[in-house]
N, CA, C and O atoms as a CHARMM CRD file, in Angstrom:
* protein
*
  312
    1    1 UNK  N      0.70900  -1.28200  -0.02000 PROA 1      0.00000
    2    1 UNK  CA    -0.09300  -0.05800   0.06400 PROA 1      0.00000
    3    1 UNK  C      0.81100   1.08700   0.11000 PROA 1      0.00000
    4    1 UNK  O      0.68700   1.99500   0.93200 PROA 1      0.00000
    5    2 UNK  N      1.82200   1.03000  -0.87800 PROA 2      0.00000
    6    2 UNK  CA     2.85800   2.39900  -0.61800 PROA 2      0.00000
    7    2 UNK  C      2.18000   3.77500  -1.53000 PROA 2      0.00000
    8    2 UNK  O      2.36600   4.96900  -1.29600 PROA 2      0.00000
    9    3 UNK  N      1.49200   3.26200  -2.43900 PROA 3      0.00000
   10    3 UNK  CA     0.51400   4.44600  -3.32600 PROA 3      0.00000
   11    3 UNK  C     -0.88400   3.95900  -3.30900 PROA 3      0.00000
   12    3 UNK  O     -1.30900   3.29600  -4.25500 PROA 3      0.00000
   13    4 UNK  N     -1.61700   4.24700  -2.29400 PROA 4      0.00000
   14    4 UNK  CA    -2.90800   3.75800  -2.35000 PROA 4      0.00000
   15    4 UNK  C     -3.90700   4.34700  -3.38200 PROA 4      0.00000
   16    4 UNK  O     -5.06100   3.92200  -3.44600 PROA 4      0.00000
   17    5 UNK  N     -3.41200   5.40200  -4.24300 PROA 5      0.00000
   18    5 UNK  CA    -4.07600   6.00500  -5.15600 PROA 5      0.00000
   19    5 UNK  C     -4.18200   5.05800  -6.35000 PROA 5      0.00000
   20    5 UNK  O     -5.16800   4.98500  -7.08300 PROA 5      0.00000
   21    6 UNK  N     -2.93700   4.25900  -6.47800 PROA 6      0.00000
   22    6 UNK  CA    -2.93100   3.46300  -7.47200 PROA 6      0.00000
   23    6 UNK  C     -3.92300   2.14400  -7.55900 PROA 6      0.00000
   24    6 UNK  O     -4.26700   1.56800  -8.59100 PROA 6      0.00000
   25    7 UNK  N     -4.22900   1.87400  -6.43300 PROA 7      0.00000
   26    7 UNK  CA    -5.23700   0.79900  -6.32000 PROA 7      0.00000
   27    7 UNK  C     -6.93200   1.21200  -6.34600 PROA 7      0.00000
   28    7 UNK  O     -7.86500   0.41400  -6.42900 PROA 7      0.00000
   29    8 UNK  N     -7.00300   2.53000  -6.25900 PROA 8      0.00000
   30    8 UNK  CA    -8.48000   2.83800  -6.27200 PROA 8      0.00000
   31    8 UNK  C     -8.84300   3.38100  -7.71000 PROA 8      0.00000
   32    8 UNK  O     -8.07200   4.01300  -8.43200 PROA 8      0.00000
   33    9 UNK  N    -10.00600   3.06700  -7.97400 PROA 9      0.00000
   34    9 UNK  CA   -10.60200   3.41800  -9.31000 PROA 9      0.00000
   35    9 UNK  C    -10.98800   4.83900  -9.07200 PROA 9      0.00000
   36    9 UNK  O    -11.77000   5.13400  -8.16800 PROA 9      0.00000
   37   10 UNK  N    -10.42400   5.77300  -9.90800 PROA 10     0.00000
   38   10 UNK  CA   -10.92000   7.31100  -9.84700 PROA 10     0.00000
   39   10 UNK  C    -12.19400   7.52900 -10.15600 PROA 10     0.00000
   40   10 UNK  O    -12.63900   8.57300  -9.68100 PROA 10     0.00000
   41   11 UNK  N    -13.09100   6.75400 -10.93300 PROA 11     0.00000
   42   11 UNK  CA   -14.45600   7.26000 -11.26600 PROA 11     0.00000
   43   11 UNK  C    -15.43900   6.33100 -10.60600 PROA 11     0.00000
   44   11 UNK  O    -16.60500   6.20600 -10.98000 PROA 11     0.00000
   45   12 UNK  N    -14.88900   5.68900  -9.59900 PROA 12     0.00000
   46   12 UNK  CA   -15.90200   4.77100  -8.53700 PROA 12     0.00000
   47   12 UNK  C    -15.82700   5.39800  -7.39900 PROA 12     0.00000
   48   12 UNK  O    -14.79800   5.92800  -6.97800 PROA 12     0.00000
   49   13 UNK  N    -17.18300   5.37600  -6.68100 PROA 13     0.00000
   50   13 UNK  CA   -17.16000   5.76000  -5.44900 PROA 13     0.00000
   51   13 UNK  C    -16.39000   4.72300  -4.48700 PROA 13     0.00000
   52   13 UNK  O    -16.24300   3.53300  -4.77000 PROA 13     0.00000
   53   14 UNK  N    -15.91600   5.34000  -3.30700 PROA 14     0.00000
   54   14 UNK  CA   -15.36600   4.52900  -2.31700 PROA 14     0.00000
   55   14 UNK  C    -16.41800   3.24800  -1.91500 PROA 14     0.00000
   56   14 UNK  O    -16.02100   2.10400  -2.13500 PROA 14     0.00000
   57   15 UNK  N    -17.47800   3.41700  -1.44800 PROA 15     0.00000
   58   15 UNK  CA   -18.49700   2.39000  -1.14900 PROA 15     0.00000
   59   15 UNK  C    -18.63700   1.49900  -2.21900 PROA 15     0.00000
   60   15 UNK  O    -18.77300   0.30800  -1.93900 PROA 15     0.00000
   61   16 UNK  N    -18.62900   1.91800  -3.63100 PROA 16     0.00000
   62   16 UNK  CA   -18.96900   0.87600  -4.43400 PROA 16     0.00000
   63   16 UNK  C    -17.77300   0.00300  -4.67700 PROA 16     0.00000
   64   16 UNK  O    -17.90800  -1.18200  -4.98000 PROA 16     0.00000
   65   17 UNK  N    -16.65900   0.55300  -4.55200 PROA 17     0.00000
   66   17 UNK  CA   -15.30800  -0.04300  -4.61200 PROA 17     0.00000
   67   17 UNK  C    -15.08800  -1.39700  -3.66300 PROA 17     0.00000
   68   17 UNK  O    -14.74600  -2.53300  -3.99000 PROA 17     0.00000
   69   18 UNK  N    -15.42700  -0.81900  -2.32600 PROA 18     0.00000
   70   18 UNK  CA   -15.28600  -1.79400  -1.25000 PROA 18     0.00000
   71   18 UNK  C    -16.47000  -2.90700  -1.30800 PROA 18     0.00000
   72   18 UNK  O    -16.25400  -4.10900  -1.15300 PROA 18     0.00000
   73   19 UNK  N    -17.63500  -2.39300  -1.53000 PROA 19     0.00000
   74   19 UNK  CA   -18.90400  -3.28700  -1.55800 PROA 19     0.00000
   75   19 UNK  C    -18.52600  -4.31400  -2.72300 PROA 19     0.00000
   76   19 UNK  O    -18.78600  -5.49200  -2.47700 PROA 19     0.00000
   77   20 UNK  N    -17.94900  -4.02300  -3.95500 PROA 20     0.00000
   78   20 UNK  CA   -17.63300  -4.84000  -4.99300 PROA 20     0.00000
   79   20 UNK  C    -16.59400  -5.91600  -4.72500 PROA 20     0.00000
   80   20 UNK  O    -16.60100  -7.05100  -5.20200 PROA 20     0.00000
   81   21 UNK  N    -15.81400  -5.46200  -3.99700 PROA 21     0.00000
   82   21 UNK  CA   -14.80100  -6.68100  -3.34700 PROA 21     0.00000
   83   21 UNK  C    -15.55800  -7.63000  -2.50400 PROA 21     0.00000
   84   21 UNK  O    -15.44900  -8.84100  -2.69800 PROA 21     0.00000
   85   22 UNK  N    -16.39200  -7.10300  -1.49100 PROA 22     0.00000
   86   22 UNK  CA   -17.14300  -7.88800  -0.66100 PROA 22     0.00000
   87   22 UNK  C    -18.11400  -8.81500  -1.29300 PROA 22     0.00000
   88   22 UNK  O    -18.23800  -9.98500  -0.92900 PROA 22     0.00000
   89   23 UNK  N    -18.88100  -8.20400  -2.35900 PROA 23     0.00000
   90   23 UNK  CA   -19.79300  -9.06400  -3.21800 PROA 23     0.00000
   91   23 UNK  C    -19.13300 -10.12500  -3.94100 PROA 23     0.00000
   92   23 UNK  O    -19.54600 -11.28500  -3.93800 PROA 23     0.00000
   93   24 UNK  N    -17.95800  -9.67100  -4.65200 PROA 24     0.00000
   94   24 UNK  CA   -17.19800 -10.89500  -5.49200 PROA 24     0.00000
   95   24 UNK  C    -16.65500 -11.89500  -4.57000 PROA 24     0.00000
   96   24 UNK  O    -16.83100 -13.07000  -4.89300 PROA 24     0.00000
   97   25 UNK  N    -16.04700 -11.65500  -3.51400 PROA 25     0.00000
   98   25 UNK  CA   -15.33700 -12.68400  -2.62100 PROA 25     0.00000
   99   25 UNK  C    -16.23800 -13.40000  -1.64800 PROA 25     0.00000
  100   25 UNK  O    -16.16800 -14.61300  -1.44800 PROA 25     0.00000
  101   26 UNK  N    -17.17000 -12.51200  -0.99800 PROA 26     0.00000
  102   26 UNK  CA   -18.09100 -13.24500  -0.16200 PROA 26     0.00000
  103   26 UNK  C    -19.45700 -13.68400  -0.62900 PROA 26     0.00000
  104   26 UNK  O    -20.25400 -14.34800   0.03400 PROA 26     0.00000
  105   27 UNK  N    -19.63300 -13.21200  -1.90000 PROA 27     0.00000
  106   27 UNK  CA   -21.16800 -13.66000  -2.43900 PROA 27     0.00000
  107   27 UNK  C    -22.25800 -12.95800  -1.72800 PROA 27     0.00000
  108   27 UNK  O    -23.26300 -13.60500  -1.43300 PROA 27     0.00000
  109   28 UNK  N    -22.16900 -11.67900  -1.41200 PROA 28     0.00000
  110   28 UNK  CA   -23.19300 -10.82300  -0.83200 PROA 28     0.00000
  111   28 UNK  C    -23.96100 -10.07900  -1.59900 PROA 28     0.00000
  112   28 UNK  O    -23.47600  -9.62500  -2.63500 PROA 28     0.00000
  113   29 UNK  N    -25.31400  -9.80000  -1.25100 PROA 29     0.00000
  114   29 UNK  CA   -25.73900  -8.88700  -2.18500 PROA 29     0.00000
  115   29 UNK  C    -25.22300  -7.62300  -2.03700 PROA 29     0.00000
  116   29 UNK  O    -24.29700  -7.41500  -1.25300 PROA 29     0.00000
  117   30 UNK  N    -25.88200  -6.47000  -2.92300 PROA 30     0.00000
  118   30 UNK  CA   -25.23600  -5.22400  -3.02500 PROA 30     0.00000
  119   30 UNK  C    -25.56500  -4.43900  -1.57300 PROA 30     0.00000
  120   30 UNK  O    -24.83300  -3.59000  -1.06700 PROA 30     0.00000
  121   31 UNK  N    -26.65100  -4.85200  -1.10500 PROA 31     0.00000
  122   31 UNK  CA   -26.97300  -4.14200  -0.04600 PROA 31     0.00000
  123   31 UNK  C    -26.28700  -4.46300   1.29000 PROA 31     0.00000
  124   31 UNK  O    -25.96600  -3.63200   2.14000 PROA 31     0.00000
  125   32 UNK  N    -26.07700  -6.03500   1.36100 PROA 32     0.00000
  126   32 UNK  CA   -25.17100  -6.45800   2.55800 PROA 32     0.00000
  127   32 UNK  C    -23.89300  -5.99600   2.11400 PROA 32     0.00000
  128   32 UNK  O    -23.12600  -5.67800   3.02300 PROA 32     0.00000
  129   33 UNK  N    -23.40500  -5.86000   0.75900 PROA 33     0.00000
  130   33 UNK  CA   -21.85700  -5.39800   0.45400 PROA 33     0.00000
  131   33 UNK  C    -21.80300  -4.03800   1.26200 PROA 33     0.00000
  132   33 UNK  O    -20.99400  -3.94400   2.18500 PROA 33     0.00000
  133   34 UNK  N    -22.64400  -2.97500   0.94300 PROA 34     0.00000
  134   34 UNK  CA   -22.51700  -1.85800   1.18300 PROA 34     0.00000
  135   34 UNK  C    -22.67000  -1.70300   2.88300 PROA 34     0.00000
  136   34 UNK  O    -21.95100  -0.88200   3.45300 PROA 34     0.00000
  137   35 UNK  N    -23.47900  -2.39300   3.53300 PROA 35     0.00000
  138   35 UNK  CA   -23.41100  -2.49400   4.91300 PROA 35     0.00000
  139   35 UNK  C    -21.96200  -2.99900   5.44600 PROA 35     0.00000
  140   35 UNK  O    -21.49200  -2.61900   6.51800 PROA 35     0.00000
  141   36 UNK  N    -21.35000  -3.85200   4.61400 PROA 36     0.00000
  142   36 UNK  CA   -20.06900  -4.44300   5.00100 PROA 36     0.00000
  143   36 UNK  C    -19.24800  -3.44900   4.85100 PROA 36     0.00000
  144   36 UNK  O    -18.46700  -3.22000   5.77400 PROA 36     0.00000
  145   37 UNK  N    -19.22400  -2.70700   3.78300 PROA 37     0.00000
  146   37 UNK  CA   -18.27600  -1.66900   3.48300 PROA 37     0.00000
  147   37 UNK  C    -18.31200  -0.61800   4.39200 PROA 37     0.00000
  148   37 UNK  O    -17.23700  -0.04500   4.56900 PROA 37     0.00000
  149   38 UNK  N    -19.27200  -0.22200   5.01000 PROA 38     0.00000
  150   38 UNK  CA   -19.36900   0.86600   5.90400 PROA 38     0.00000
  151   38 UNK  C    -18.74400   0.33600   7.30100 PROA 38     0.00000
  152   38 UNK  O    -17.99500   1.07500   7.94000 PROA 38     0.00000
  153   39 UNK  N    -19.07300  -0.97300   7.76300 PROA 39     0.00000
  154   39 UNK  CA   -18.39800  -1.53200   8.93800 PROA 39     0.00000
  155   39 UNK  C    -17.18400  -1.59900   8.60100 PROA 39     0.00000
  156   39 UNK  O    -16.50600  -1.34900   9.59800 PROA 39     0.00000
  157   40 UNK  N    -16.36900  -1.86500   7.46700 PROA 40     0.00000
  158   40 UNK  CA   -15.12200  -2.12900   7.37600 PROA 40     0.00000
  159   40 UNK  C    -14.31800  -0.65900   7.57500 PROA 40     0.00000
  160   40 UNK  O    -13.23700  -0.47600   8.13500 PROA 40     0.00000
  161   41 UNK  N    -15.15300   0.27000   6.97000 PROA 41     0.00000
  162   41 UNK  CA   -14.45400   1.78600   7.11700 PROA 41     0.00000
  163   41 UNK  C    -14.49200   2.24100   8.55900 PROA 41     0.00000
  164   41 UNK  O    -13.61800   2.96100   9.04200 PROA 41     0.00000
  165   42 UNK  N    -15.56600   1.78000   9.24300 PROA 42     0.00000
  166   42 UNK  CA   -15.52800   2.05800  10.75900 PROA 42     0.00000
  167   42 UNK  C    -14.43100   1.32500  11.54400 PROA 42     0.00000
  168   42 UNK  O    -13.93200   1.78700  12.57000 PROA 42     0.00000
  169   43 UNK  N    -14.04800   0.00300  10.92300 PROA 43     0.00000
  170   43 UNK  CA   -13.04700  -0.78900  11.57400 PROA 43     0.00000
  171   43 UNK  C    -11.70000  -0.20900  11.53100 PROA 43     0.00000
  172   43 UNK  O    -10.91500  -0.27000  12.47600 PROA 43     0.00000
  173   44 UNK  N    -11.41700   0.44800  10.22100 PROA 44     0.00000
  174   44 UNK  CA   -10.09600   0.92800  10.00000 PROA 44     0.00000
  175   44 UNK  C    -10.08000   2.46500  10.34000 PROA 44     0.00000
  176   44 UNK  O     -9.26200   3.22400   9.82100 PROA 44     0.00000
  177   45 UNK  N    -11.13100   2.92000  11.33400 PROA 45     0.00000
  178   45 UNK  CA   -11.34900   4.32400  11.78400 PROA 45     0.00000
  179   45 UNK  C    -11.01700   5.51100  10.97300 PROA 45     0.00000
  180   45 UNK  O    -10.22400   6.41500  11.23700 PROA 45     0.00000
  181   46 UNK  N    -11.91900   5.31200   9.73000 PROA 46     0.00000
  182   46 UNK  CA   -12.05400   6.39500   8.74900 PROA 46     0.00000
  183   46 UNK  C    -13.01600   7.32300   9.36400 PROA 46     0.00000
  184   46 UNK  O    -14.15300   6.90700   9.58200 PROA 46     0.00000
  185   47 UNK  N    -12.67600   8.60800   9.69100 PROA 47     0.00000
  186   47 UNK  CA   -13.73500   9.38500  10.13700 PROA 47     0.00000
  187   47 UNK  C    -14.79200   9.87100   8.97900 PROA 47     0.00000
  188   47 UNK  O    -14.51500  10.26600   7.84600 PROA 47     0.00000
  189   48 UNK  N    -16.14100   9.72200   9.61800 PROA 48     0.00000
  190   48 UNK  CA   -17.18500   9.92300   8.93100 PROA 48     0.00000
  191   48 UNK  C    -17.43400   9.00200   7.79100 PROA 48     0.00000
  192   48 UNK  O    -17.43300   9.42000   6.63300 PROA 48     0.00000
  193   49 UNK  N    -17.69000   7.51200   8.15400 PROA 49     0.00000
  194   49 UNK  CA   -17.73100   6.53700   6.86200 PROA 49     0.00000
  195   49 UNK  C    -18.97300   6.68300   6.02700 PROA 49     0.00000
  196   49 UNK  O    -19.04500   6.14400   4.92300 PROA 49     0.00000
  197   50 UNK  N    -19.96400   7.40800   6.53600 PROA 50     0.00000
  198   50 UNK  CA   -21.21700   7.65900   5.73000 PROA 50     0.00000
  199   50 UNK  C    -20.70900   8.57900   4.48200 PROA 50     0.00000
  200   50 UNK  O    -21.01700   8.25700   3.33400 PROA 50     0.00000
  201   51 UNK  N    -20.02900   9.57600   4.71100 PROA 51     0.00000
  202   51 UNK  CA   -19.55100  10.60200   3.61800 PROA 51     0.00000
  203   51 UNK  C    -18.46900   9.77500   2.76400 PROA 51     0.00000
  204   51 UNK  O    -18.44400   9.83200   1.53500 PROA 51     0.00000
  205   52 UNK  N    -17.75500   9.15500   3.37400 PROA 52     0.00000
  206   52 UNK  CA   -16.61100   8.44700   2.58200 PROA 52     0.00000
  207   52 UNK  C    -17.12200   7.51900   1.71000 PROA 52     0.00000
  208   52 UNK  O    -16.53600   7.34200   0.64200 PROA 52     0.00000
  209   53 UNK  N    -18.35900   6.74000   2.04300 PROA 53     0.00000
  210   53 UNK  CA   -18.85400   5.92800   1.15500 PROA 53     0.00000
  211   53 UNK  C    -19.34700   6.50900  -0.29100 PROA 53     0.00000
  212   53 UNK  O    -19.28100   5.82100  -1.31000 PROA 53     0.00000
  213   54 UNK  N    -19.79100   7.69500  -0.27800 PROA 54     0.00000
  214   54 UNK  CA   -20.16200   8.37700  -1.22700 PROA 54     0.00000
  215   54 UNK  C    -19.23200   9.32300  -2.00100 PROA 54     0.00000
  216   54 UNK  O    -19.60400  10.01200  -2.95000 PROA 54     0.00000
  217   55 UNK  N    -17.92000   9.28800  -1.47900 PROA 55     0.00000
  218   55 UNK  CA   -16.72900  10.06500  -1.94000 PROA 55     0.00000
  219   55 UNK  C    -15.98700   9.28800  -3.12700 PROA 55     0.00000
  220   55 UNK  O    -15.99000   8.07000  -3.30600 PROA 55     0.00000
  221   56 UNK  N    -15.40900  10.17800  -3.82400 PROA 56     0.00000
  222   56 UNK  CA   -14.45900   9.62000  -4.86400 PROA 56     0.00000
  223   56 UNK  C    -12.97700   9.66300  -4.25100 PROA 56     0.00000
  224   56 UNK  O    -12.66200  10.43600  -3.34500 PROA 56     0.00000
  225   57 UNK  N    -12.18700   8.83200  -4.79200 PROA 57     0.00000
  226   57 UNK  CA   -10.77900   8.95500  -4.25100 PROA 57     0.00000
  227   57 UNK  C    -10.06800  10.20900  -4.16900 PROA 57     0.00000
  228   57 UNK  O     -9.16700  10.42800  -3.35900 PROA 57     0.00000
  229   58 UNK  N    -10.52800  11.08600  -5.09000 PROA 58     0.00000
  230   58 UNK  CA    -9.47700  12.13500  -5.25000 PROA 58     0.00000
  231   58 UNK  C    -10.10100  13.14600  -4.24200 PROA 58     0.00000
  232   58 UNK  O     -9.45200  14.17600  -4.06000 PROA 58     0.00000
  233   59 UNK  N    -11.29700  12.98900  -3.54800 PROA 59     0.00000
  234   59 UNK  CA   -11.91200  13.68300  -2.50500 PROA 59     0.00000
  235   59 UNK  C    -11.28500  13.32300  -1.19100 PROA 59     0.00000
  236   59 UNK  O    -11.53000  14.02400  -0.20900 PROA 59     0.00000
  237   60 UNK  N    -10.47000  12.24900  -1.09900 PROA 60     0.00000
  238   60 UNK  CA    -9.83900  11.85000   0.21500 PROA 60     0.00000
  239   60 UNK  C     -8.45500  12.30800   0.43100 PROA 60     0.00000
  240   60 UNK  O     -7.86800  12.71000  -0.57300 PROA 60     0.00000
  241   61 UNK  N     -7.76200  12.32200   1.66300 PROA 61     0.00000
  242   61 UNK  CA    -6.54000  12.61800   1.73000 PROA 61     0.00000
  243   61 UNK  C     -5.73100  11.30100   1.60600 PROA 61     0.00000
  244   61 UNK  O     -6.25100  10.18600   1.63900 PROA 61     0.00000
  245   62 UNK  N     -4.57700  11.51300   1.47800 PROA 62     0.00000
  246   62 UNK  CA    -3.55800  10.18800   1.18500 PROA 62     0.00000
  247   62 UNK  C     -3.73500   9.07900   2.55600 PROA 62     0.00000
  248   62 UNK  O     -3.83200   7.85700   2.44000 PROA 62     0.00000
  249   63 UNK  N     -3.74500   9.70900   3.61900 PROA 63     0.00000
  250   63 UNK  CA    -3.88600   8.67600   4.77500 PROA 63     0.00000
  251   63 UNK  C     -5.33500   8.09200   4.79600 PROA 63     0.00000
  252   63 UNK  O     -5.46400   6.94700   5.22800 PROA 63     0.00000
  253   64 UNK  N     -6.43500   8.77400   4.37000 PROA 64     0.00000
  254   64 UNK  CA    -7.80000   8.13600   4.16100 PROA 64     0.00000
  255   64 UNK  C     -7.63600   7.18900   3.01700 PROA 64     0.00000
  256   64 UNK  O     -8.12100   6.06800   3.17400 PROA 64     0.00000
  257   65 UNK  N     -7.09200   7.43200   2.00400 PROA 65     0.00000
  258   65 UNK  CA    -6.97200   6.52900   0.86000 PROA 65     0.00000
  259   65 UNK  C     -6.28100   5.19400   1.29400 PROA 65     0.00000
  260   65 UNK  O     -6.71200   4.11000   0.90000 PROA 65     0.00000
  261   66 UNK  N     -5.35500   5.29000   1.99800 PROA 66     0.00000
  262   66 UNK  CA    -4.45800   4.20500   2.53600 PROA 66     0.00000
  263   66 UNK  C     -5.49900   3.52200   3.51100 PROA 66     0.00000
  264   66 UNK  O     -5.34700   2.30600   3.39800 PROA 66     0.00000
  265   67 UNK  N     -6.37900   3.78000   4.31700 PROA 67     0.00000
  266   67 UNK  CA    -7.27600   3.08700   5.16400 PROA 67     0.00000
  267   67 UNK  C     -8.53700   2.58800   4.33900 PROA 67     0.00000
  268   67 UNK  O     -9.20000   1.64100   4.76300 PROA 67     0.00000
  269   68 UNK  N     -8.83400   3.18600   3.24500 PROA 68     0.00000
  270   68 UNK  CA    -9.69900   2.60800   2.27600 PROA 68     0.00000
  271   68 UNK  C     -8.98900   1.32500   1.67600 PROA 68     0.00000
  272   68 UNK  O     -9.57700   0.24800   1.77000 PROA 68     0.00000
  273   69 UNK  N     -7.93600   1.38400   1.15700 PROA 69     0.00000
  274   69 UNK  CA    -7.18900   0.27300   0.60900 PROA 69     0.00000
  275   69 UNK  C     -7.13200  -0.91900   1.44900 PROA 69     0.00000
  276   69 UNK  O     -7.32000  -2.08600   1.10600 PROA 69     0.00000
  277   70 UNK  N     -6.80200  -0.38300   2.77500 PROA 70     0.00000
  278   70 UNK  CA    -6.77100  -1.57100   3.78800 PROA 70     0.00000
  279   70 UNK  C     -8.13100  -2.39300   3.95300 PROA 70     0.00000
  280   70 UNK  O     -8.22200  -3.61900   4.01500 PROA 70     0.00000
  281   71 UNK  N     -9.30700  -1.33400   4.01900 PROA 71     0.00000
  282   71 UNK  CA   -10.67300  -1.80700   4.11800 PROA 71     0.00000
  283   71 UNK  C    -10.86000  -2.61200   2.93100 PROA 71     0.00000
  284   71 UNK  O    -11.33700  -3.68700   3.29400 PROA 71     0.00000
  285   72 UNK  N    -10.70400  -2.58000   1.69200 PROA 72     0.00000
  286   72 UNK  CA   -10.86500  -3.03800   0.49900 PROA 72     0.00000
  287   72 UNK  C    -10.10000  -4.47900   0.61600 PROA 72     0.00000
  288   72 UNK  O    -10.62700  -5.47800   0.12600 PROA 72     0.00000
  289   73 UNK  N     -8.95900  -4.54200   1.21700 PROA 73     0.00000
  290   73 UNK  CA    -8.18400  -5.80400   1.10600 PROA 73     0.00000
  291   73 UNK  C     -8.70000  -6.70200   2.18100 PROA 73     0.00000
  292   73 UNK  O     -8.65300  -7.92700   2.06600 PROA 73     0.00000
  293   74 UNK  N     -9.21700  -6.06300   3.28200 PROA 74     0.00000
  294   74 UNK  CA    -9.81500  -6.98400   4.35000 PROA 74     0.00000
  295   74 UNK  C    -11.25300  -7.68400   3.97800 PROA 74     0.00000
  296   74 UNK  O    -11.73700  -8.72100   4.43200 PROA 74     0.00000
  297   75 UNK  N    -11.81000  -6.71000   2.93400 PROA 75     0.00000
  298   75 UNK  CA   -13.31000  -7.12600   2.47000 PROA 75     0.00000
  299   75 UNK  C    -13.26400  -8.41200   1.77200 PROA 75     0.00000
  300   75 UNK  O    -14.27900  -9.10100   1.67900 PROA 75     0.00000
  301   76 UNK  N    -12.18300  -8.75900   1.29600 PROA 76     0.00000
  302   76 UNK  CA   -12.15700 -10.17100   0.61400 PROA 76     0.00000
  303   76 UNK  C    -12.23700 -11.29600   1.59500 PROA 76     0.00000
  304   76 UNK  O    -12.84100 -12.33500   1.32900 PROA 76     0.00000
  305   77 UNK  N    -11.69500 -11.10800   2.60200 PROA 77     0.00000
  306   77 UNK  CA   -11.96100 -12.15000   3.95800 PROA 77     0.00000
  307   77 UNK  C    -10.50700 -12.73700   3.83000 PROA 77     0.00000
  308   77 UNK  O     -9.63000 -12.29600   3.08700 PROA 77     0.00000
  309   78 UNK  N    -10.39500 -13.94400   4.79300 PROA 78     0.00000
  310   78 UNK  CA    -9.04900 -14.39000   5.06400 PROA 78     0.00000
  311   78 UNK  C     -8.70400 -15.31700   3.75700 PROA 78     0.00000
  312   78 UNK  O     -7.60700 -15.86800   3.66300 PROA 78     0.00000
């Protein structure tokens, strides 16, 4: 995670990116995936996870992007 910007899609919201990982790897519905995404953002202690779900990568700081990348990585499960 040296450059978290490189791992994030610039035209997709943070919520959709994390939810897509959870949906693909865990077989969840979109609704369940978004709930999981919010939970993961809370788990990595991202401030205001509700806003972050609707944000695009360019709207976040470098540290926030790093937390998002970590959340996306753990969304896939062990």
